[in-house]
C-alpha angles and dihedrals in degrees: 000000000000111000099178096094091049093049090047091050091051091048090052091048091050091051095049101035097096091053093044092048092050089049092050097050098040105132093217092054128096122281094239098058095103089051090056089058093049091048091055091048091051092047091050093049090050091052093047091050093044093059090058117091122243092242094058119093 
């Protein structure tokens, strides 16, 4: 299993998390901003699971 893309993704998330968090909790923002973040997380998890074969556990 190649873990480099996962480590790179975590590093990018760590670098941009303060900006993303401030964008998400901005009081003048839309009510659905946190749901956008969760939708992106769910879609990424779906694609990561979809690449795995059915015989892998």
